[in-house]
HTML snippet that shows the backbone in 3Dmol.js (N, CA, C, O; Angstrom):
<script src="https://3Dmol.org/build/3Dmol-min.js"></script>
<div id="view" style="width:600px;height:400px;position:relative"></div>
<script>
const pdb = `
ATOM      1  N   MET A   1    -138.651 -13.700 -89.369  1.00  0.00           N
ATOM      2  CA  MET A   1    -139.788 -13.917 -88.181  1.00  0.00           C
ATOM      3  C   MET A   1    -140.927 -13.460 -88.815  1.00  0.00           C
ATOM      4  O   MET A   1    -140.922 -12.671 -89.760  1.00  0.00           O
ATOM      5  N   GLY A   2    -142.087 -14.040 -88.206  1.00  0.00           N
ATOM      6  CA  GLY A   2    -143.322 -13.574 -88.636  1.00  0.00           C
ATOM      7  C   GLY A   2    -143.598 -12.180 -88.213  1.00  0.00           C
ATOM      8  O   GLY A   2    -142.823 -11.627 -87.433  1.00  0.00           O
ATOM      9  N   ALA A   3    -144.693 -11.546 -88.692  1.00  0.00           N
ATOM     10  CA  ALA A   3    -144.921 -10.210 -88.240  1.00  0.00           C
ATOM     11  C   ALA A   3    -146.251 -10.107 -88.126  1.00  0.00           C
ATOM     12  O   ALA A   3    -147.001 -10.795 -88.819  1.00  0.00           O
ATOM     13  N   SER A   4    -146.784  -9.036 -87.035  1.00  0.00           N
ATOM     14  CA  SER A   4    -148.142  -9.144 -86.809  1.00  0.00           C
ATOM     15  C   SER A   4    -148.739  -7.728 -87.144  1.00  0.00           C
ATOM     16  O   SER A   4    -148.013  -6.735 -87.196  1.00  0.00           O
ATOM     17  N   PRO A   5    -149.857  -7.688 -87.329  1.00  0.00           N
ATOM     18  CA  PRO A   5    -150.591  -6.472 -87.600  1.00  0.00           C
ATOM     19  C   PRO A   5    -151.104  -5.582 -86.423  1.00  0.00           C
ATOM     20  O   PRO A   5    -151.674  -4.499 -86.550  1.00  0.00           O
ATOM     21  N   PHE A   6    -150.797  -6.239 -85.227  1.00  0.00           N
ATOM     22  CA  PHE A   6    -151.225  -5.653 -83.871  1.00  0.00           C
ATOM     23  C   PHE A   6    -150.188  -4.696 -83.463  1.00  0.00           C
ATOM     24  O   PHE A   6    -148.993  -4.953 -83.607  1.00  0.00           O
ATOM     25  N   THR A   7    -150.653  -3.510 -82.916  1.00  0.00           N
ATOM     26  CA  THR A   7    -149.504  -2.577 -82.429  1.00  0.00           C
ATOM     27  C   THR A   7    -149.902  -2.271 -80.894  1.00  0.00           C
ATOM     28  O   THR A   7    -151.034  -2.023 -80.481  1.00  0.00           O
ATOM     29  N   SER A   8    -148.798  -2.340 -80.204  1.00  0.00           N
ATOM     30  CA  SER A   8    -148.907  -1.730 -78.820  1.00  0.00           C
ATOM     31  C   SER A   8    -147.529  -1.777 -78.448  1.00  0.00           C
ATOM     32  O   SER A   8    -146.728  -2.474 -79.071  1.00  0.00           O
ATOM     33  N   ARG A   9    -147.145  -0.936 -77.273  1.00  0.00           N
ATOM     34  CA  ARG A   9    -145.700  -0.624 -76.977  1.00  0.00           C
ATOM     35  C   ARG A   9    -145.136  -1.905 -76.476  1.00  0.00           C
ATOM     36  O   ARG A   9    -143.909  -2.000 -76.456  1.00  0.00           O
ATOM     37  N   ASP A  10    -145.840  -2.875 -76.078  1.00  0.00           N
ATOM     38  CA  ASP A  10    -145.106  -4.175 -75.361  1.00  0.00           C
ATOM     39  C   ASP A  10    -145.270  -5.326 -76.344  1.00  0.00           C
ATOM     40  O   ASP A  10    -144.662  -6.374 -76.123  1.00  0.00           O
ATOM     41  N   PHE A  11    -146.146  -5.189 -77.543  1.00  0.00           N
ATOM     42  CA  PHE A  11    -146.426  -6.366 -78.351  1.00  0.00           C
ATOM     43  C   PHE A  11    -145.232  -6.854 -78.958  1.00  0.00           C
ATOM     44  O   PHE A  11    -144.872  -8.022 -78.809  1.00  0.00           O
ATOM     45  N   PRO A  12    -144.615  -6.042 -79.619  1.00  0.00           N
ATOM     46  CA  PRO A  12    -143.119  -6.654 -80.317  1.00  0.00           C
ATOM     47  C   PRO A  12    -142.420  -7.516 -79.461  1.00  0.00           C
ATOM     48  O   PRO A  12    -142.031  -8.565 -79.974  1.00  0.00           O
ATOM     49  N   LYS A  13    -142.165  -7.321 -78.269  1.00  0.00           N
ATOM     50  CA  LYS A  13    -141.341  -8.155 -77.356  1.00  0.00           C
ATOM     51  C   LYS A  13    -142.183  -9.426 -76.983  1.00  0.00           C
ATOM     52  O   LYS A  13    -141.642 -10.532 -76.953  1.00  0.00           O
ATOM     53  N   LEU A  14    -143.504  -9.255 -76.702  1.00  0.00           N
ATOM     54  CA  LEU A  14    -144.229 -10.503 -76.453  1.00  0.00           C
ATOM     55  C   LEU A  14    -144.254 -11.434 -77.748  1.00  0.00           C
ATOM     56  O   LEU A  14    -144.012 -12.641 -77.738  1.00  0.00           O
ATOM     57  N   TRP A  15    -144.546 -10.768 -78.718  1.00  0.00           N
ATOM     58  CA  TRP A  15    -144.694 -11.545 -79.981  1.00  0.00           C
ATOM     59  C   TRP A  15    -143.265 -12.072 -80.148  1.00  0.00           C
ATOM     60  O   TRP A  15    -143.366 -13.256 -80.467  1.00  0.00           O
ATOM     61  N   LYS A  16    -142.060 -11.732 -80.077  1.00  0.00           N
ATOM     62  CA  LYS A  16    -140.867 -12.441 -80.259  1.00  0.00           C
ATOM     63  C   LYS A  16    -140.787 -13.447 -79.353  1.00  0.00           C
ATOM     64  O   LYS A  16    -140.283 -14.475 -79.806  1.00  0.00           O
ATOM     65  N   GLY A  17    -141.201 -13.486 -77.952  1.00  0.00           N
ATOM     66  CA  GLY A  17    -141.055 -14.568 -77.088  1.00  0.00           C
ATOM     67  C   GLY A  17    -141.917 -15.660 -77.332  1.00  0.00           C
ATOM     68  O   GLY A  17    -141.611 -16.796 -76.969  1.00  0.00           O
ATOM     69  N   ILE A  18    -143.022 -15.391 -77.947  1.00  0.00           N
ATOM     70  CA  ILE A  18    -144.410 -16.363 -78.247  1.00  0.00           C
ATOM     71  C   ILE A  18    -143.611 -17.149 -79.542  1.00  0.00           C
ATOM     72  O   ILE A  18    -143.601 -18.380 -79.579  1.00  0.00           O
ATOM     73  N   TYR A  19    -143.057 -16.470 -80.421  1.00  0.00           N
ATOM     74  CA  TYR A  19    -142.682 -17.004 -81.775  1.00  0.00           C
ATOM     75  C   TYR A  19    -141.428 -17.769 -81.464  1.00  0.00           C
ATOM     76  O   TYR A  19    -141.297 -18.844 -82.050  1.00  0.00           O
ATOM     77  N   ALA A  20    -140.485 -17.386 -80.634  1.00  0.00           N
ATOM     78  CA  ALA A  20    -139.247 -18.137 -80.508  1.00  0.00           C
ATOM     79  C   ALA A  20    -139.513 -19.346 -79.705  1.00  0.00           C
ATOM     80  O   ALA A  20    -138.835 -20.345 -79.943  1.00  0.00           O
ATOM     81  N   LYS A  21    -140.329 -19.379 -78.871  1.00  0.00           N
ATOM     82  CA  LYS A  21    -140.794 -20.650 -78.070  1.00  0.00           C
ATOM     83  C   LYS A  21    -141.862 -21.465 -78.566  1.00  0.00           C
ATOM     84  O   LYS A  21    -142.423 -22.337 -77.902  1.00  0.00           O
ATOM     85  N   ASN A  22    -142.164 -21.119 -79.905  1.00  0.00           N
ATOM     86  CA  ASN A  22    -143.082 -22.041 -80.627  1.00  0.00           C
ATOM     87  C   ASN A  22    -144.310 -22.283 -79.610  1.00  0.00           C
ATOM     88  O   ASN A  22    -144.524 -23.430 -79.219  1.00  0.00           O
ATOM     89  N   ARG A  23    -145.096 -21.242 -79.190  1.00  0.00           N
ATOM     90  CA  ARG A  23    -146.167 -21.243 -78.546  1.00  0.00           C
ATOM     91  C   ARG A  23    -147.274 -20.882 -79.208  1.00  0.00           C
ATOM     92  O   ARG A  23    -148.353 -20.877 -78.617  1.00  0.00           O
ATOM     93  N   LEU A  24    -147.175 -20.536 -80.497  1.00  0.00           N
ATOM     94  CA  LEU A  24    -148.080 -20.274 -81.361  1.00  0.00           C
ATOM     95  C   LEU A  24    -147.845 -20.805 -82.725  1.00  0.00           C
ATOM     96  O   LEU A  24    -146.819 -20.521 -83.342  1.00  0.00           O
ATOM     97  N   THR A  25    -148.865 -21.645 -83.256  1.00  0.00           N
ATOM     98  CA  THR A  25    -148.679 -22.018 -84.440  1.00  0.00           C
ATOM     99  C   THR A  25    -149.901 -21.954 -85.405  1.00  0.00           C
ATOM    100  O   THR A  25    -151.033 -21.854 -84.930  1.00  0.00           O
ATOM    101  N   PHE A  26    -149.707 -22.005 -86.675  1.00  0.00           N
ATOM    102  CA  PHE A  26    -150.758 -21.922 -87.677  1.00  0.00           C
ATOM    103  C   PHE A  26    -150.815 -23.188 -88.529  1.00  0.00           C
ATOM    104  O   PHE A  26    -149.798 -23.479 -89.159  1.00  0.00           O
ATOM    105  N   VAL A  27    -151.831 -23.930 -88.615  1.00  0.00           N
ATOM    106  CA  VAL A  27    -151.798 -24.996 -89.516  1.00  0.00           C
ATOM    107  C   VAL A  27    -153.008 -25.209 -90.150  1.00  0.00           C
ATOM    108  O   VAL A  27    -153.978 -24.554 -89.768  1.00  0.00           O
ATOM    109  N   THR A  28    -153.139 -26.086 -91.141  1.00  0.00           N
ATOM    110  CA  THR A  28    -154.196 -26.348 -91.961  1.00  0.00           C
ATOM    111  C   THR A  28    -154.802 -27.771 -91.770  1.00  0.00           C
ATOM    112  O   THR A  28    -155.834 -28.077 -92.367  1.00  0.00           O
ATOM    113  N   ASP A  29    -154.184 -28.616 -90.964  1.00  0.00           N
ATOM    114  CA  ASP A  29    -154.609 -29.982 -90.576  1.00  0.00           C
ATOM    115  C   ASP A  29    -155.512 -29.786 -89.286  1.00  0.00           C
ATOM    116  O   ASP A  29    -154.998 -29.889 -88.172  1.00  0.00           O
ATOM    117  N   LEU A  30    -156.682 -29.540 -89.421  1.00  0.00           N
ATOM    118  CA  LEU A  30    -157.418 -29.328 -87.954  1.00  0.00           C
ATOM    119  C   LEU A  30    -157.418 -30.673 -87.152  1.00  0.00           C
ATOM    120  O   LEU A  30    -157.470 -30.526 -85.931  1.00  0.00           O
ATOM    121  N   ASP A  31    -157.370 -31.976 -87.629  1.00  0.00           N
ATOM    122  CA  ASP A  31    -157.475 -32.934 -86.750  1.00  0.00           C
ATOM    123  C   ASP A  31    -156.052 -32.962 -85.948  1.00  0.00           C
ATOM    124  O   ASP A  31    -156.007 -33.020 -84.719  1.00  0.00           O
ATOM    125  N   ALA A  32    -155.053 -32.923 -86.671  1.00  0.00           N
ATOM    126  CA  ALA A  32    -153.735 -32.688 -85.857  1.00  0.00           C
ATOM    127  C   ALA A  32    -153.598 -31.658 -84.863  1.00  0.00           C
ATOM    128  O   ALA A  32    -153.080 -31.861 -83.765  1.00  0.00           O
ATOM    129  N   ALA A  33    -154.116 -30.418 -85.290  1.00  0.00           N
ATOM    130  CA  ALA A  33    -154.144 -29.258 -84.425  1.00  0.00           C
ATOM    131  C   ALA A  33    -155.091 -29.469 -83.194  1.00  0.00           C
ATOM    132  O   ALA A  33    -154.765 -29.016 -82.097  1.00  0.00           O
ATOM    133  N   VAL A  34    -156.140 -30.084 -83.355  1.00  0.00           N
ATOM    134  CA  VAL A  34    -156.998 -30.312 -82.207  1.00  0.00           C
ATOM    135  C   VAL A  34    -156.463 -31.310 -81.273  1.00  0.00           C
ATOM    136  O   VAL A  34    -156.586 -31.153 -80.058  1.00  0.00           O
ATOM    137  N   LYS A  35    -155.888 -32.307 -81.774  1.00  0.00           N
ATOM    138  CA  LYS A  35    -155.125 -33.313 -81.118  1.00  0.00           C
ATOM    139  C   LYS A  35    -153.988 -32.838 -80.091  1.00  0.00           C
ATOM    140  O   LYS A  35    -153.756 -33.316 -78.981  1.00  0.00           O
ATOM    141  N   LYS A  36    -153.379 -31.845 -80.697  1.00  0.00           N
ATOM    142  CA  LYS A  36    -152.219 -31.250 -79.850  1.00  0.00           C
ATOM    143  C   LYS A  36    -152.732 -29.963 -79.000  1.00  0.00           C
ATOM    144  O   LYS A  36    -151.974 -29.559 -78.118  1.00  0.00           O
ATOM    145  N   ALA A  37    -153.616 -29.482 -79.147  1.00  0.00           N
ATOM    146  CA  ALA A  37    -154.103 -28.211 -78.304  1.00  0.00           C
ATOM    147  C   ALA A  37    -154.807 -28.526 -77.278  1.00  0.00           C
ATOM    148  O   ALA A  37    -155.505 -29.540 -77.304  1.00  0.00           O
ATOM    149  N   PHE A  38    -154.749 -27.686 -76.155  1.00  0.00           N
ATOM    150  CA  PHE A  38    -155.605 -27.806 -74.952  1.00  0.00           C
ATOM    151  C   PHE A  38    -156.751 -26.890 -75.113  1.00  0.00           C
ATOM    152  O   PHE A  38    -157.900 -27.282 -74.911  1.00  0.00           O
ATOM    153  N   VAL A  39    -156.460 -25.614 -75.490  1.00  0.00           N
ATOM    154  CA  VAL A  39    -157.416 -24.595 -75.717  1.00  0.00           C
ATOM    155  C   VAL A  39    -157.625 -24.347 -77.030  1.00  0.00           C
ATOM    156  O   VAL A  39    -156.611 -24.158 -77.703  1.00  0.00           O
ATOM    157  N   ILE A  40    -158.811 -24.292 -77.638  1.00  0.00           N
ATOM    158  CA  ILE A  40    -159.141 -24.079 -79.142  1.00  0.00           C
ATOM    159  C   ILE A  40    -160.002 -22.911 -79.065  1.00  0.00           C
ATOM    160  O   ILE A  40    -160.866 -22.816 -78.192  1.00  0.00           O
ATOM    161  N   PHE A  41    -159.773 -21.903 -80.059  1.00  0.00           N
ATOM    162  CA  PHE A  41    -160.552 -20.838 -80.236  1.00  0.00           C
ATOM    163  C   PHE A  41    -161.237 -20.842 -81.598  1.00  0.00           C
ATOM    164  O   PHE A  41    -160.637 -20.882 -82.671  1.00  0.00           O
ATOM    165  N   ILE A  42    -162.549 -20.798 -81.440  1.00  0.00           N
ATOM    166  CA  ILE A  42    -163.418 -20.575 -82.651  1.00  0.00           C
ATOM    167  C   ILE A  42    -163.495 -19.411 -83.054  1.00  0.00           C
ATOM    168  O   ILE A  42    -164.022 -18.674 -82.220  1.00  0.00           O
ATOM    169  N   ALA A  43    -163.121 -18.799 -84.214  1.00  0.00           N
ATOM    170  CA  ALA A  43    -163.209 -17.563 -84.391  1.00  0.00           C
ATOM    171  C   ALA A  43    -163.567 -17.239 -85.998  1.00  0.00           C
ATOM    172  O   ALA A  43    -162.733 -16.747 -86.757  1.00  0.00           O
ATOM    173  N   VAL A  44    -164.713 -17.533 -86.336  1.00  0.00           N
ATOM    174  CA  VAL A  44    -165.292 -17.568 -87.750  1.00  0.00           C
ATOM    175  C   VAL A  44    -166.240 -16.542 -87.923  1.00  0.00           C
ATOM    176  O   VAL A  44    -166.832 -16.104 -86.937  1.00  0.00           O
ATOM    177  N   GLY A  45    -166.489 -16.047 -89.200  1.00  0.00           N
ATOM    178  CA  GLY A  45    -167.628 -15.068 -89.539  1.00  0.00           C
ATOM    179  C   GLY A  45    -169.000 -15.486 -89.155  1.00  0.00           C
ATOM    180  O   GLY A  45    -169.328 -16.663 -89.307  1.00  0.00           O
ATOM    181  N   THR A  46    -169.816 -14.621 -88.676  1.00  0.00           N
ATOM    182  CA  THR A  46    -171.295 -14.891 -88.370  1.00  0.00           C
ATOM    183  C   THR A  46    -171.978 -13.688 -89.116  1.00  0.00           C
ATOM    184  O   THR A  46    -172.420 -12.705 -88.522  1.00  0.00           O
ATOM    185  N   PRO A  47    -172.017 -13.848 -90.347  1.00  0.00           N
ATOM    186  CA  PRO A  47    -172.692 -12.910 -91.294  1.00  0.00           C
ATOM    187  C   PRO A  47    -174.240 -12.915 -90.884  1.00  0.00           C
ATOM    188  O   PRO A  47    -174.814 -13.907 -90.436  1.00  0.00           O
ATOM    189  N   PRO A  48    -174.858 -11.615 -91.108  1.00  0.00           N
ATOM    190  CA  PRO A  48    -176.379 -11.622 -90.716  1.00  0.00           C
ATOM    191  C   PRO A  48    -177.126 -12.369 -91.755  1.00  0.00           C
ATOM    192  O   PRO A  48    -176.691 -12.309 -92.905  1.00  0.00           O
ATOM    193  N   LYS A  49    -178.212 -13.079 -91.505  1.00  0.00           N
ATOM    194  CA  LYS A  49    -179.057 -13.618 -92.241  1.00  0.00           C
ATOM    195  C   LYS A  49    -180.132 -12.583 -92.792  1.00  0.00           C
ATOM    196  O   LYS A  49    -180.214 -11.507 -92.199  1.00  0.00           O
ATOM    197  N   PRO A  50    -180.951 -12.823 -93.865  1.00  0.00           N
ATOM    198  CA  PRO A  50    -181.785 -11.618 -94.344  1.00  0.00           C
ATOM    199  C   PRO A  50    -182.732 -11.087 -93.184  1.00  0.00           C
ATOM    200  O   PRO A  50    -183.255  -9.972 -93.173  1.00  0.00           O
ATOM    201  N   ASP A  51    -182.847 -11.919 -92.355  1.00  0.00           N
ATOM    202  CA  ASP A  51    -183.825 -11.544 -91.156  1.00  0.00           C
ATOM    203  C   ASP A  51    -183.167 -10.839 -90.125  1.00  0.00           C
ATOM    204  O   ASP A  51    -183.837 -10.338 -89.222  1.00  0.00           O
ATOM    205  N   GLY A  52    -181.665 -10.717 -90.152  1.00  0.00           N
ATOM    206  CA  GLY A  52    -181.045  -9.886 -89.371  1.00  0.00           C
ATOM    207  C   GLY A  52    -180.372 -10.768 -88.114  1.00  0.00           C
ATOM    208  O   GLY A  52    -179.593 -10.266 -87.303  1.00  0.00           O
ATOM    209  N   SER A  53    -180.745 -11.976 -88.093  1.00  0.00           N
ATOM    210  CA  SER A  53    -180.323 -12.939 -87.282  1.00  0.00           C
ATOM    211  C   SER A  53    -178.772 -13.436 -87.603  1.00  0.00           C
ATOM    212  O   SER A  53    -178.352 -13.355 -88.757  1.00  0.00           O
ATOM    213  N   ALA A  54    -178.071 -13.872 -86.700  1.00  0.00           N
ATOM    214  CA  ALA A  54    -176.645 -14.378 -87.044  1.00  0.00           C
ATOM    215  C   ALA A  54    -176.631 -15.759 -87.761  1.00  0.00           C
ATOM    216  O   ALA A  54    -177.358 -16.681 -87.392  1.00  0.00           O
ATOM    217  N   ASP A  55    -175.893 -15.839 -88.655  1.00  0.00           N
ATOM    218  CA  ASP A  55    -175.813 -17.246 -89.478  1.00  0.00           C
ATOM    219  C   ASP A  55    -174.765 -17.862 -88.607  1.00  0.00           C
ATOM    220  O   ASP A  55    -173.627 -17.421 -88.451  1.00  0.00           O
ATOM    221  N   LEU A  56    -175.236 -18.843 -88.104  1.00  0.00           N
ATOM    222  CA  LEU A  56    -174.090 -19.502 -87.195  1.00  0.00           C
ATOM    223  C   LEU A  56    -173.739 -21.024 -87.816  1.00  0.00           C
ATOM    224  O   LEU A  56    -173.257 -21.928 -87.133  1.00  0.00           O
ATOM    225  N   SER A  57    -174.038 -21.122 -89.095  1.00  0.00           N
ATOM    226  CA  SER A  57    -173.759 -22.433 -89.796  1.00  0.00           C
ATOM    227  C   SER A  57    -172.207 -22.782 -89.922  1.00  0.00           C
ATOM    228  O   SER A  57    -171.821 -23.947 -89.827  1.00  0.00           O
ATOM    229  N   THR A  58    -171.406 -21.800 -90.123  1.00  0.00           N
ATOM    230  CA  THR A  58    -169.920 -21.877 -89.875  1.00  0.00           C
ATOM    231  C   THR A  58    -169.508 -22.181 -88.435  1.00  0.00           C
ATOM    232  O   THR A  58    -168.567 -22.956 -88.260  1.00  0.00           O
ATOM    233  N   VAL A  59    -170.077 -21.684 -87.485  1.00  0.00           N
ATOM    234  CA  VAL A  59    -169.630 -21.886 -86.231  1.00  0.00           C
ATOM    235  C   VAL A  59    -169.995 -23.348 -85.850  1.00  0.00           C
ATOM    236  O   VAL A  59    -169.160 -24.096 -85.341  1.00  0.00           O
ATOM    237  N   LEU A  60    -171.217 -23.709 -86.103  1.00  0.00           N
ATOM    238  CA  LEU A  60    -171.556 -25.230 -85.963  1.00  0.00           C
ATOM    239  C   LEU A  60    -170.652 -26.027 -86.789  1.00  0.00           C
ATOM    240  O   LEU A  60    -170.185 -26.941 -86.109  1.00  0.00           O
ATOM    241  N   GLU A  61    -170.237 -26.035 -87.961  1.00  0.00           N
ATOM    242  CA  GLU A  61    -169.714 -26.681 -88.770  1.00  0.00           C
ATOM    243  C   GLU A  61    -168.140 -27.053 -88.067  1.00  0.00           C
ATOM    244  O   GLU A  61    -167.585 -28.150 -88.004  1.00  0.00           O
ATOM    245  N   VAL A  62    -167.684 -25.770 -87.596  1.00  0.00           N
ATOM    246  CA  VAL A  62    -166.175 -25.943 -87.001  1.00  0.00           C
ATOM    247  C   VAL A  62    -166.283 -26.644 -85.784  1.00  0.00           C
ATOM    248  O   VAL A  62    -165.388 -27.439 -85.499  1.00  0.00           O
ATOM    249  N   ALA A  63    -167.344 -26.458 -84.935  1.00  0.00           N
ATOM    250  CA  ALA A  63    -167.550 -27.087 -83.617  1.00  0.00           C
ATOM    251  C   ALA A  63    -167.736 -28.671 -83.709  1.00  0.00           C
ATOM    252  O   ALA A  63    -167.322 -29.471 -82.871  1.00  0.00           O
ATOM    253  N   ALA A  64    -168.355 -28.944 -84.745  1.00  0.00           N
ATOM    254  CA  ALA A  64    -168.590 -30.454 -85.067  1.00  0.00           C
ATOM    255  C   ALA A  64    -167.154 -30.953 -85.459  1.00  0.00           C
ATOM    256  O   ALA A  64    -166.714 -31.965 -84.914  1.00  0.00           O
ATOM    257  N   SER A  65    -166.453 -30.309 -86.337  1.00  0.00           N
ATOM    258  CA  SER A  65    -165.186 -30.964 -86.781  1.00  0.00           C
ATOM    259  C   SER A  65    -164.333 -31.075 -85.781  1.00  0.00           C
ATOM    260  O   SER A  65    -163.619 -32.077 -85.758  1.00  0.00           O
ATOM    261  N   ILE A  66    -164.210 -30.041 -84.698  1.00  0.00           N
ATOM    262  CA  ILE A  66    -163.452 -30.224 -83.500  1.00  0.00           C
ATOM    263  C   ILE A  66    -163.764 -31.291 -82.585  1.00  0.00           C
ATOM    264  O   ILE A  66    -162.913 -31.874 -81.913  1.00  0.00           O
ATOM    265  N   GLY A  67    -165.283 -31.593 -82.565  1.00  0.00           N
ATOM    266  CA  GLY A  67    -165.783 -32.520 -81.741  1.00  0.00           C
ATOM    267  C   GLY A  67    -165.337 -33.996 -82.239  1.00  0.00           C
ATOM    268  O   GLY A  67    -165.050 -34.938 -81.500  1.00  0.00           O
ATOM    269  N   ARG A  68    -165.342 -33.992 -83.678  1.00  0.00           N
ATOM    270  CA  ARG A  68    -165.091 -35.341 -84.292  1.00  0.00           C
ATOM    271  C   ARG A  68    -163.434 -35.688 -83.964  1.00  0.00           C
ATOM    272  O   ARG A  68    -162.985 -36.819 -83.780  1.00  0.00           O
ATOM    273  N   ALA A  69    -162.735 -34.540 -83.944  1.00  0.00           N
ATOM    274  CA  ALA A  69    -161.229 -34.778 -83.777  1.00  0.00           C
ATOM    275  C   ALA A  69    -160.703 -34.879 -82.308  1.00  0.00           C
ATOM    276  O   ALA A  69    -159.563 -35.250 -82.025  1.00  0.00           O
ATOM    277  N   MET A  70    -161.594 -34.535 -81.467  1.00  0.00           N
ATOM    278  CA  MET A  70    -161.224 -34.694 -79.790  1.00  0.00           C
ATOM    279  C   MET A  70    -160.698 -36.001 -79.341  1.00  0.00           C
ATOM    280  O   MET A  70    -161.323 -36.982 -79.742  1.00  0.00           O
ATOM    281  N   ASP A  71    -159.891 -36.159 -78.749  1.00  0.00           N
ATOM    282  CA  ASP A  71    -159.321 -37.496 -78.188  1.00  0.00           C
ATOM    283  C   ASP A  71    -159.338 -37.341 -76.749  1.00  0.00           C
ATOM    284  O   ASP A  71    -159.122 -38.376 -76.117  1.00  0.00           O
ATOM    285  N   ARG A  72    -159.555 -36.233 -76.058  1.00  0.00           N
ATOM    286  CA  ARG A  72    -159.476 -35.948 -74.689  1.00  0.00           C
ATOM    287  C   ARG A  72    -160.142 -34.541 -74.355  1.00  0.00           C
ATOM    288  O   ARG A  72    -160.516 -33.802 -75.266  1.00  0.00           O
ATOM    289  N   TYR A  73    -160.256 -34.249 -73.204  1.00  0.00           N
ATOM    290  CA  TYR A  73    -160.764 -32.980 -72.622  1.00  0.00           C
ATOM    291  C   TYR A  73    -160.031 -31.957 -73.337  1.00  0.00           C
ATOM    292  O   TYR A  73    -158.819 -32.070 -73.518  1.00  0.00           O
ATOM    293  N   LYS A  74    -160.818 -30.783 -73.829  1.00  0.00           N
ATOM    294  CA  LYS A  74    -160.448 -29.596 -74.403  1.00  0.00           C
ATOM    295  C   LYS A  74    -161.204 -28.440 -73.917  1.00  0.00           C
ATOM    296  O   LYS A  74    -162.373 -28.502 -73.535  1.00  0.00           O
ATOM    297  N   VAL A  75    -160.415 -27.282 -73.954  1.00  0.00           N
ATOM    298  CA  VAL A  75    -161.229 -25.955 -73.704  1.00  0.00           C
ATOM    299  C   VAL A  75    -161.514 -25.417 -74.843  1.00  0.00           C
ATOM    300  O   VAL A  75    -160.592 -25.082 -75.586  1.00  0.00           O
ATOM    301  N   ILE A  76    -162.869 -25.220 -75.217  1.00  0.00           N
ATOM    302  CA  ILE A  76    -163.036 -24.700 -76.439  1.00  0.00           C
ATOM    303  C   ILE A  76    -163.820 -23.149 -76.145  1.00  0.00           C
ATOM    304  O   ILE A  76    -164.801 -23.011 -75.415  1.00  0.00           O
ATOM    305  N   VAL A  77    -163.170 -22.117 -76.853  1.00  0.00           N
ATOM    306  CA  VAL A  77    -163.545 -20.693 -76.656  1.00  0.00           C
ATOM    307  C   VAL A  77    -164.275 -20.363 -77.897  1.00  0.00           C
ATOM    308  O   VAL A  77    -163.794 -20.691 -78.981  1.00  0.00           O
ATOM    309  N   THR A  78    -165.387 -19.747 -77.818  1.00  0.00           N
ATOM    310  CA  THR A  78    -166.232 -19.085 -78.972  1.00  0.00           C
ATOM    311  C   THR A  78    -165.866 -17.732 -79.083  1.00  0.00           C
ATOM    312  O   THR A  78    -166.306 -17.003 -78.194  1.00  0.00           O
ATOM    313  N   LYS A  79    -165.117 -17.179 -80.019  1.00  0.00           N
ATOM    314  CA  LYS A  79    -164.787 -15.655 -80.101  1.00  0.00           C
ATOM    315  C   LYS A  79    -165.801 -15.074 -81.081  1.00  0.00           C
ATOM    316  O   LYS A  79    -166.041 -13.867 -81.124  1.00  0.00           O
ATOM    317  N   SER A  80    -166.401 -15.999 -81.883  1.00  0.00           N
ATOM    318  CA  SER A  80    -167.369 -15.367 -82.929  1.00  0.00           C
ATOM    319  C   SER A  80    -168.674 -14.799 -82.371  1.00  0.00           C
ATOM    320  O   SER A  80    -169.117 -15.115 -81.266  1.00  0.00           O
ATOM    321  N   THR A  81    -169.297 -13.881 -83.267  1.00  0.00           N
ATOM    322  CA  THR A  81    -170.473 -13.201 -82.575  1.00  0.00           C
ATOM    323  C   THR A  81    -171.613 -14.268 -82.633  1.00  0.00           C
ATOM    324  O   THR A  81    -172.188 -14.582 -83.675  1.00  0.00           O
ATOM    325  N   VAL A  82    -171.882 -14.804 -81.371  1.00  0.00           N
ATOM    326  CA  VAL A  82    -172.966 -15.655 -81.225  1.00  0.00           C
ATOM    327  C   VAL A  82    -173.953 -15.169 -80.157  1.00  0.00           C
ATOM    328  O   VAL A  82    -173.556 -14.592 -79.145  1.00  0.00           O
ATOM    329  N   PRO A  83    -175.206 -15.407 -80.394  1.00  0.00           N
ATOM    330  CA  PRO A  83    -176.015 -14.892 -79.381  1.00  0.00           C
ATOM    331  C   PRO A  83    -176.004 -15.470 -77.832  1.00  0.00           C
ATOM    332  O   PRO A  83    -175.804 -16.675 -77.677  1.00  0.00           O
ATOM    333  N   VAL A  84    -176.181 -14.768 -76.886  1.00  0.00           N
ATOM    334  CA  VAL A  84    -176.088 -14.942 -75.636  1.00  0.00           C
ATOM    335  C   VAL A  84    -176.956 -16.213 -75.340  1.00  0.00           C
ATOM    336  O   VAL A  84    -178.139 -16.179 -75.679  1.00  0.00           O
ATOM    337  N   GLY A  85    -176.420 -17.401 -74.694  1.00  0.00           N
ATOM    338  CA  GLY A  85    -177.239 -18.452 -74.331  1.00  0.00           C
ATOM    339  C   GLY A  85    -177.237 -19.375 -75.439  1.00  0.00           C
ATOM    340  O   GLY A  85    -177.688 -20.463 -75.079  1.00  0.00           O
ATOM    341  N   TYR A  86    -176.884 -19.345 -76.706  1.00  0.00           N
ATOM    342  CA  TYR A  86    -176.736 -20.244 -77.666  1.00  0.00           C
ATOM    343  C   TYR A  86    -175.642 -21.327 -77.281  1.00  0.00           C
ATOM    344  O   TYR A  86    -175.376 -22.240 -78.061  1.00  0.00           O
TER     345      TYR A  86
END
`;
const viewer = $3Dmol.createViewer("view");
viewer.addModel(pdb, "pdb");
viewer.setStyle({}, {cartoon: {color: "spectrum"}});
viewer.zoomTo();
viewer.render();
</script>
């Protein structure tokens, strides 16, 4: 079974349930993953630019890729460090 680096008292039991029911998957085919998912998390790095602002190029690239693959309504969650209002 898969292992997780997260630790908490209840996490092992929760993880086993998620894993056993195939509720969490990891894939490399973005198009197939977008078509299958209802909720999509964008969690990519936003390193600082020389002026200190966040480099959002990867967030924008992933968002555009998701948009091209979408075939119906999706919930997109941005977990990356993105300035408020962006």
